[in-house]
N, C-alpha and C positions, 0 to 999 in steps of 0.2 A: 504493499499500499504506499503510495508516495505521500509526501509531506502535504500537498494540497488537498488530497482527498481526505487526509486525516483531519486536517483543519477544518474542512466543511462538515465532515461527521461530527466532530466535537462541537462545533458551533450550532449545527442544527440541534443537537441534543439538548444543549444549553438553552435554546429557544423554546422548545418543546417543553422543558422543566418549568421555565419561566412563565409560560401563558396557560398552564394548567389552572382550571378554575379553583378558587379558594375552597377548601373542604372544611366544614365546621368540626370542631374537636368535639369527640363523643366524651360525655361526662360519665354516662353510665348506660349500661344494657341491663334490663331486669327482666326476670320471669314473674309474671303477676297472676294472682287468682282474685275472682271476686269474692268478698267477704260478706256472708250472709246472703239474703234473697233481695231482690228488686222486683218492683212491679211497675208496670206501665200505668200512669195515671192519665186518663183520657181527658184532654182538655175541654171537650164538647163542642168545638166550633165546626169541626169537619172530621171525617173518618181518618184513622191512622195518625192523628195529630195528638201526640203524647208527651207528657214530661216524665222522665227518669231519674231518680237519685239512685246513687250506687256508690258502695264502698269498696276498696280493693287494696290488696297487700302484696308487695313485691319483694324480691330478694335480688341485689345486684351480683350479676355473674360475669360482668366485664367492665373495664374502664376505671375512672378514679373512684368510683363508688362501689367497687367489687366488694361483696359481703355486706353492704348496706342493707337496711331494712326501709323501706318505703312504704307508709300507711298514708292513703288518700282517699278522696271522695270528689265526685262531680255530680253536676246537675245537667243533663242533656234534653234539648227539645227535639223530639222525632217527628218528621213530617213524612210519613211513609218510610222507605228504606234509608232516607237521609236524615242527618242531625247536625244541629249547631250547639256548641258548648254554651251554656248559660254561666257556669261558674265551676271552678275546679281547683285542686291544688292538695298539697300535703307536706308531710315531714319525712326527710330522709335522714337516718339515724347510723352514724358509725361511731366507734369508740373515741370519745374526745371531741366530737363534732356533730353539729346538725345543720341542715340546710332545708329551708322552707321555700317551696316554689308555689307560685299562684299562677294558674293557667288563665291567660288573657283572651286567648281566642283559639277557636278549633272547630273542626268539622269531623264528621263520622259518617260511614255507611255500613249497611249489613253486608255481610259477605254469604253469598248463597252458593250451595253446591246440591245439585240433584234436587232442586226445589225447596231445599230446606236451609234455615240460617245456620251457620257454622261458626258465626263470631262476627266481630266489628274490627273494621280498620279506621284509624283516626289519625289527625295530625293537626298540629298548631303551633302556638307559641306561648310563652309565659316569662315570667321573670322571677329571679331569685330574690326574695323579700328579706331573708335573713340567712346568714352563714357564720359558722363558727368553727373554732380549732382549725385543723388543717384545710377545711374548706372555706375559709374567711375570704380568699381571693376571689370567690364567686359571687360575693355580695353584689347585688344591683345588676348583675349580667342578665342579658335576654338568653333565653334558651328555647330550642325547639324541640317538638316531641312527635314521635311516629309510633303508632301500635299496629300490630299484626296479630290476628287471631291464631291461637292453638287449637282451641274448641270453644264451645259457647261460653264456658266459664273461665278459661285461661287465655293469656295473651302475653306477647313479648312487648316491651316498652323501651323505647331508646330516647334519650336526652342528649342534645348536643348544645355546646355554647355557639352563639351567633357572633 
């Protein structure tokens, strides 16, 4: 390989690295389960328009919060198979530190397989309202979240720093 070809190869590699889109840092990947039962409360103005309040508990399996316990709740307005988050948030607990997230916006949709609901996918944004101990550097940060269903009562949750 001649010097000119080598220079072009190194240069183009550096350009490819430099123009890659920014990737949000993964704060945590959780495995979650619904805690208790939830019911759809009909709002009454039209069919399939419901309000759902649910609690869930998660265990950190990867990222900065690996081993953390996250207990949270949310209220979601369902309109057929699609939903909008009304409110949500929770507390992430690790030895010597706490992190409180408030979910500020989000949407969800039912995931169907063979005509049956197998879970819910959701995504949105939130903010770290409180952070202490080794997590203090996240205080005030904006976070993104994404969920993917495992089954109707279990799901994976990922938090990223924006």
